N, C-alpha and C positions, 0 to 999 in steps of 0.2 A: 599574841595572846593579849588580853586585855585587861586594865587596872583600874581599879576603880579609886578616883584620885580626891577623895572627900568621902570623909569618915564617918557622915549623913547621909550616903548615898540608902537607896532603899531599891528591893529588890527589885520592884517595877521599875526603877531609874537604871539599876543596872540591864534588866530586862534590853529596854528600850534603848540603849547606848549599845549593846549587842548586836543588836536587830537592824539598828541602822550603819553601823560597821559593816556586817553583812553587806547589806546592799550596798555601800559603797562600794566591796572587791567585788560584788557578781557585777555591777555595771563597768568597772574597770576591767575583768576579765573577761565583758562579753567585748567592749571596743578592740581589746587584744586579737581576740581569736579572725579578725578580720583578715583576712590572708587574700592578697592581691596574685593571684595565678592566672597564668594563662596555657592552655592543651594547646596542641598542637592543632587538634581538629578549627579551634577558633582563630588561630595566627594566620594559619593558611588560605581565610577568607582576607587577608588583607598584606603588612606590612609584613615581614618578618623580622620583627626587634631581633628574638636570637639569633641571628645569623651575623657570622665577624668576619667582614672581606677582610681577607690575608694584608691588603696593600694598606690598609687603617694601621694597623698596629706599626708600630713603632719602639716601643718599650716592653720586654715581656717577661712577667713573674712567674716562674713554676716549679710548684712546690708538688717534691715527691717523697710519698709519703713511705713509712717504716713499713706499712703492711704489704706495698709495692717491693720492698726490699728485702723481707724477712720472712712474708706470707703469714703461715702458724710457727716457722723455724726462727733462726736466728738472723740468721743471711743469706740472701741468695741474689744475686747481680746480676741475671740476666734481662730483669727490664730495665734497669741503670742502664744497660747495653743498648737495648733499643730508643729509650729517652735519650741518648748521647748521640745516635745515629740522627734523631729526625733533629735535637739540636743545633748538629755542624751545617743540615741541608739547609734549615732556616735561616741559620745565622749567613753562608755562602749565597744564599739563592735570593734573599731578602734585606740585608743588611741592619739586620735587628738586634737592637738593643737585648739581650738576652742574661737574665739572670735566674740562679738556681735556686731552691732553698730546699736543704736536703737532710732529711733524717739516716737514720741509719749508722750511727756512730757507736752506740752501745749496743745497737745487733752487731755489729763486725766488731766487738771486744766480745760479745757472747763469742761467736763462732771462734774466732784466736782461742781462748781461754778454753770451750770448752763445755761452756754452761747450756744446762737446758730450761731452766728461769730465768728471769729478768731480774736481774737485784733491787732489794727491798731498800737499805738503808745507803741514806746520803753519801758516804765515803765510800761505800765500794760500787755506786753507780757513778761517781765520778771517776773512781780508778778504771773499770772498765771502759765507759768512755773515752779514757785518755788513751787504752790500748787501741778501741778502735777507731780514734777519727784519726790514724796518720794510716789505716789502713783503705778507709773509706774514700781519703783524698789523694792516697794512692793508684785507687780503681777506677777514679776519675779522669786521672793525672796521663793513664794509663790508655785508656778509652780514645782520649779525646786528642792524644797524638795518633792514636791508631787512624779511626774516623774523620780527625778534624781538619786534615787540607793545612796543616799551618795554627789551628786554633788552640788555645793554652787555656789555664785556669788559673784565677787566684780564689786562697782560702781566706773569709772573714767569719772570725767568733767574734758572736756576740752575749753578753748577758744583758737583763732589762734595765742593771745601772747604767748602760751605757747610753739607752735612750732617754734615763730617766735626768738626766743632765744633757739643757737644753744645747751648750755649746760641742758638744759627745755628738746629740745628735742632729747638729749640723754638719760637725765634720763627718758622719756617717755619708751621706748625701754628697760632700766633696768628693770622697774618695770614690763613691761610683762611679760617678760622672767622669772621673779621669778615667777608669779603667777602662768605661764605655767609649770612650774617645780613642781608645788605644784599637779599637776594632778585633782584636782579635783574641781576645780576652773573654771568657764565660768566667765569674765570678760564682761560687760556691760559697755560700753561707749556712752555717747549723749555729746553733747555741752552744755554748762554750760550758759546755756540761761538766767539766773539769773544775770549775772553779764558781759556778753559780751556788749560792745557797736557796733554799725552798722559797724565800719572801721576794727574792727577786730573781724570777723562774720565769720564763712567758708562759709557760704551762705545757708548751705542745708547738711545736715549729708551724701548723696551720695557723696560730696568733704570731708569733715573729714574721712571714708570709704576707700577713695582711698589711703588716706594719710599716713593712719594707718597702712592699707594693704602693704604699699611700706615700711613705717618709720621698720617691723619687719619682714622685706623678707616673705611675706605670698605665699604660693602656689598655692591660687587660692581666687580671690573675689567674691562672688557670692550676688549679689542685688537684694532681691526680690519686685516685686511691684505688681501691679494687671494687669499684661499684659503678654504675654508670651515671650515679648523679643521687640527688632525694626524691624518693619514693612518697608517695600519699600512706604508703604502709609497710609494714618489714615486709621486704620480697623473701626471705628467710622464711619464713612463716606463714605468708599469706600468696597462693600465687598469682592473684587478680591484685597484686600491687602493681600501680601505674606509676612510671616515669615523670615529675614533674619538669618538665622544658624550659618555662619563664616563669620567673617570682619577682615580683614588682615591689615589694615588701616584707620582709624578714619580722616575721612577730614574736613575741619572746612565748606565745603557744606554739611555736615550729620548736623551736627550741628546746623548750622543757620538754616535748615528743622524742628528740632526736637521739640515736642510739649511742654505746659508749666505745671506749678499744675494742681493737678486735683482733688482736695477735699477741703475742708473750714479750715482743720487742718495742709494744704501741703504747703510747701514750694519749693517743688523743679519739679520735670517734666523730659519726657524724654533727654529734651538737658541737663541736668545736672548732670543724669547719662552717659550721653556721655563724656563729660568732665571730669568725675568721672576717669572711663575706659581707656579717655586717660591719664590719670593722672596715672594712675597703670600699664599699659602697660609699658609705658616708662621707668619704676623704674622694668620691669621685671616680671610683675603679672600677670598674665591672668587674665580676666574678665566675668563674665556669667550674663545676666540679665535673670531673670526668675520668673514664676508667683506663686506668694506666697501662693494661694488662690487654688492650687491643689496640692491634697494629697500627702505626699510623694514626694515632690519637691527636697528635699534637695538627697537625693540618687535619685531621679530619673536624676536630673541632673549630679552627681559623675558615677552614671552608663552611663550617655548617652542615656537616653529610655526616659524622659522628654523633652519636647519643651523648646529651651530658645535662645537665641543668645550667640555667643561665640564670643571673642575680644582676638586677637594673643597676645601674648607679644611682646617687641622689642627685638631684636635680641642679641643686647647689652645692656645691660641695665645701668641705670644711675649710679653712685657713690653715695653713702650715702651723700657727700658734693654736689655733684650735682642737686638731690632731693631736702632738703634742702633750695637750692639756686631756684632751679624750683618753688616748693609745698608747701615749710615750711615754709617761710615767705610771710609777709604782704605786697602787692605788693602797694608803695607809690606814683608810678607814669608814665607815660609812654614818650618816646622817639619816635617820627618818623622819621624814615630815608630814604635817597631818594636809587636810585636803584642802584648805582652802590656798595653802602654800603650793601645794601641787600644780592647784586652780592656775596659781600666779606664775608658776615658772613654763606650766607650757604652752599660756594660750595669753597671757601680758606682757609676757618675757621680761618679767623682775628679776632685781636681786634674791638673794634667800637671807632673809631676815632673822635673826634669832626667836619670834615669836613662832615663827610656823614650824622651831624643830620640836619632837618628841622624848628623841631618845636616840642616843650616840652608841656607838661602839669602837672600839679600839683608843689605840693612842697615838697621837698626831701632834707635829708642830704647826706653827703657820707658815704657810706654803706647803704646804703635803698636799697629794691627791686624793681625794673623799668621793666614794660612791653616794650618789642622792637618790631614798629609795622613797616609792609611794606608803598611803596608810598599808596597805597590802604584803608589802614586803619588796617589793618588782622595782629592778634599778631602772631609773626615768635621766640620771643624768650625774655627770661627773663635774669636777668644779677643782678650784685653791681655794682654801679656807685662808681667812682671817686672822684667825687665832688658834692656838692652841687646844685639844680636846677639852684638857681640863679649864680653861674659859669657859668653854663654850656649853658644857655641863653647866654651869654658875648662871650663864644667862638663857639658856633654854627655856623658850615660851615667854617669855618675857620682851619689853617694847623696846626696841630701841633706846629710848630715851633714859630709858633705866642702865642703860651698862654703865655708866660711870660712877653711880650708886652700885653697883653691883660690883665691879673690878676695880676701881679706882680710878680709871682711866677709861676711852674711849678713843681706840685709833680709827673704826670704823663704823658708819650704821649697821653696813650688814656682814653676815657671815662669809658669804661668797656673792663675790659681784659679779652681775649679769656677763661683765666681760672674760673674767675668770671661769665663766662653766658652758658645759656642750652638753644639750640633750641628748640622750643616746635611745 
């Protein structure tokens, strides 16, 4: 939406302003569509960058999606059994640290309660999850005891608030490292659906898996779903759809075109998987999306023989503190900035000053995490604010030297300091 800030704006002036903004958004959109992908035919000419040598992977995070554990129904444990068998073989053969992020609590609860549709209200979701979580972990425990040759499981339930606090964020890593040191334990992580409120949810276990992979410095995140990976078009609608086997950079345009959830028990979809892959890759963790319904898929991915989509990690990984700012905090609001501020942040490494802020959404306090969006509404960064939302509304669009006169005090020149900001 466009606003005329002067009562004396002429029709021609408004038209010129609109045209300038349209050109700016078109230019930004063009830059965002520059997707760097490498098809198999090109990779064969040189080094196969998507083949992951089994011996190089020490810590592996595996996300098992709801679609694999439920299909179009509430719960089906056949894929779970095959995944557990493979995990057991990998643990014993390679002494790998393996962590599983598993969906399925609500699906298990739906089966136990005889529900045909996913609950819609939060209290009912939490009640069904409470029923299903015990069943889900019981299934994992029995399978690992049956096929694990001494392997055991550990249950960890998390909410976004557990990662919102810096101290608990660090404690989670320490706990997981201690479990890895035990050698014969496979941690099973799920979101604590029974206590999480909507404002403090991960939204899906793809996001949870990416954040955990980043937190423990995993060597690889494998997201198992019911398709072979990311296609150039919807394979269910187009027979000519081709699997994209290597992606160097995930763009907003790719995320925008991705699909949603596909089963009655699911919350995510390909879009959430791309968003999760972007998080993990920014933290230096490579990501693979693969089909968990294929026999031997984990070995196939690690040996490069199974179809999949591989996402390259960033050349320079974010520090743990920057990861916490970008992915570990609940976002409380949004700051929209003008083109000059966008260029200063992206090209010059500057802090965000009040002069570059044009609009604010949400209510938040100093120290909270917020999104920073460009003139077209696309998120370009996240950061920790120095001022509460009420104060920022009073100083937006104004110079830093005016802050004292406007607020009666000036604690900082910038709304978000560069050290407390992460470009995304």
